[in-house]
N, C-alpha and C positions, 0 to 999 in steps of 0.2 A: 855717211857717217859708217859705214862699216870700216873702211880705209882707216879711221881712227882711233879703232877698237881697241883695246889692250891686249895682250897675249890673254887665251881664255884659262880659266883655272879648271883643275879636276874636281877640285874639292871647296864649298864654301861653308864655312861652320857658323851660326848665327847665335848670338847670345842677347841678352836685354841689357848686360853693363858689362863693361870690362872686368874679367876674372871668372865670368860665366863659363866661358868656352875651355879655360885653362881648368878649371875645377872640373869638369865633366868628362872632356876628351883631349885634354892636353898630351897624353900620352899616344894617343892616336894620331894626331896631328904631326907629331914628332916622327913618330913611323913612318907615314906617309911621307914625309917630306925626305926621308932618310931612302926610301923604295924610289925616288924620283919624281913624286907626283908634285904638281904645282897647287900649292894651298893658300887659302885665303880664310880670314876672319871678320866678320861684321858684327860691332857692337852696334845696336840700335840707337844706344844713348852714352853719353860720356861718363854715368855714374856719379855724377855731383848734382847737388850736395851731397857728403856724406860726411858723418862726426870725425873723422880723425883725419881727412885730407885738407889741407890747407888752400885747394882750388883746382880748379879744372884742368892747368897747364899740369901738376905734378900727378894727376890721375893718368894724363895723356901720355905722359913720360914713362910712367909705370907700364902700361899698354905697350908701347912701343918697346922697351926692353923684353917682357914677357914674349912679344910675338919675335924677338931676334931671338931668345932663348928656344922658343921652340922650331926657329928656323923658317916660319913660314912667309911665302913671298908677297903677299899684299894685307895688309888691314887698313879698313875702313871703318870710323867712327860715323855712324851718321846724327844730326842735329835732333834727335827727337827726346821730348822732355824726360830726362827721369825723375821716379816717384810719380808723375802723373802720365806715364807711356798707355796709350789706349789703340785699341783696333779701331783705326780708322782710315777710310780711303787715302788721306794723304800719306798715312805710313807705310800702307799696301803699296802704294806707288813708288816710293824712296826706295824699298826694299826690291821691288820688282824692278825699279832702273839697274840697280847693281846686279842683279842675275842678268838681266839683258846685256849689259857691260862686259862682265866677265864670261859670261855662259858654261855656268859648271855642270858637271855631269852628275855632281852629287852634292844634295844642299843636307845638312844636318841642322835639326832644330832641338829647342828645349822640347821634352814630350809631356809634360803636365803640370798641373799647379804644383806649388813647394808651400805648404800650410806652414805658417808661423814665421816666413820669410817674404820676399819681397812678392807682391800681386805683378810687378811688371813681368813676371816669367810668364805667367799665362799669359799676358797680352801679346807677350814676343812670340809664345806658340801661334797662338790665331793669326798675326800679322806674317809670319812665316809661311805659314801654309797657304795663306792668302795671296803673297806674292809670288810663290812659286807658280799656282795658277794664272795670274794677271800676267808673269812673265811672257804665256805663251799666245796670249789673246789677239787675234789680227782686228783691223780696222778699230784703232785707240791711240793712234798716233799722237794725238793730241796731248795725251798724258803723259807720254814716256820720251818727250824730246827726239822723235824720230828713230830712238835705239830700236834696231832689228829685234822680232819676236826671238823668243828662246824656250824651248821645251827642256826643262829639266828632267832627265831620264828615270832619277831615282832621288827619293828623299828619305831619309832615316833621321830619327830622333834619339837625342840621349835623354835619362835621368839625371835630374840637378839636385834634388833634394838627399842630402847626406844623410839625413835621420830616418829615411822611409825604408820599411824593409821589403814593401812589395815593390815591384814592376809595375808601370802604368798599362791599361791595357792597349795591345797593339797586334798586327799580323803574325809578328813573330820576333824573336829576338836572337842575338849572337853576340860572343865574346871576342873583343881583338885583342891580340897578344901584346901588351905595353912591358913585358918583363925589361927590354932593354932600355925602355925610353920612361921609366916609372921616377926615376932621379932627375930624368929632364923636367917631367909634368910637375913634380913637386918645386924644382928650382923656379918653373914659370911663375907659379902661385906667390912665391917669395918675392919675386919681383915687386907684387902690391904690398911693400912694405906700410903703408897708411891702412891697408884694411886689415892686414894679418900682423898687428904688431906682437910682441912675446906673450902678452895677455889671450891672445887668439891661438898660441900654438896647438892647442885639442883640434882644431882644424885640419891641423896637416896628419894628426893621429884617426880622423876619418876617412882624411880621403885616401891615405894609403892603405888601412883596413879594410874599405869597400875595395880597393883595386888589387888586394892579395885577395879577398875573399871570392871576388868574380872568376879572378883570374885561376882559383883553385879549383873553382867549378868545372871550369873548362881544360883543367891539364897545366894552365901556365903559372908561372910566378905570379904573375899580374896583370890584370887585364880590364877592360872597359867595357859596358853594356852597350849597345845600340839597338834601338827597336824600330821593328820595317815597317813602312806604311803599309805596303803591299807585300803577299808571299813571295820569297825567294822561290826562283825556280832553278833547276839543276839536270844537264844531260848526263851527268856522271856523279851518282851518289856517293859513290866509293870514294871517288877523290874529293869530294866534297867533306866527307864525315873524316877522310883520312888524308888532311891536307899534307902531311909528313911523306907521302909518296906510297904504293903498293908494298906489300908483304913481300919478302924473297922468295915466296911461292910463287907470288903473282906475277913476278920479274920472269921466274925461271918457264912458267907457262906459255908464254908469248915469244 
């Protein structure tokens, strides 16, 4: 089985529906691809039915186009039911198989509930948490098609609610600089023409406004927030706090 596995991915971002990942971390994923990382997106459902889409084949084409805009190497859409997505053993195993197959080093998932939006988002959070755990469990081959176990080293989550002012509880938060990829993020969202027709143009203002606000808080033109599941550690707090490099004084003293 190991010989049949695809090339590993550095990062997998999980969403409940096609467009969730683009809205929340599209800029981060595009930036990672530009830096040479292998990135994948997993949508737990195809997002259908939905009011303005003529059918699943259109939504799938939109998702494909959005992934190509971001440059991700892999996009998989699982066959779990939209609007009736629940944290179940079957859903956990389905996603766990993806993690075992692609062996990501980082998994990104939805951070919390999204009040007045789809309850699928909260279910996706729970499914992702469980699938990360299931991926590393031994003595369970009968449920995972013989795929080798894989321990995901790091799991982070992304806030998805565009109208929520406070961040969900976490062990910490950091902002990713998407100054160079904000336009790519917005273009990837526009690929979902059935979901964001001109009447929903305000969504793009919300997305860009949040990116500008989060970026400004960290000293960037635009940014996206990621929340950590466990505290991040560093051996060099100066390099972590000052990623642009040491000061001229620091360089001269060495």
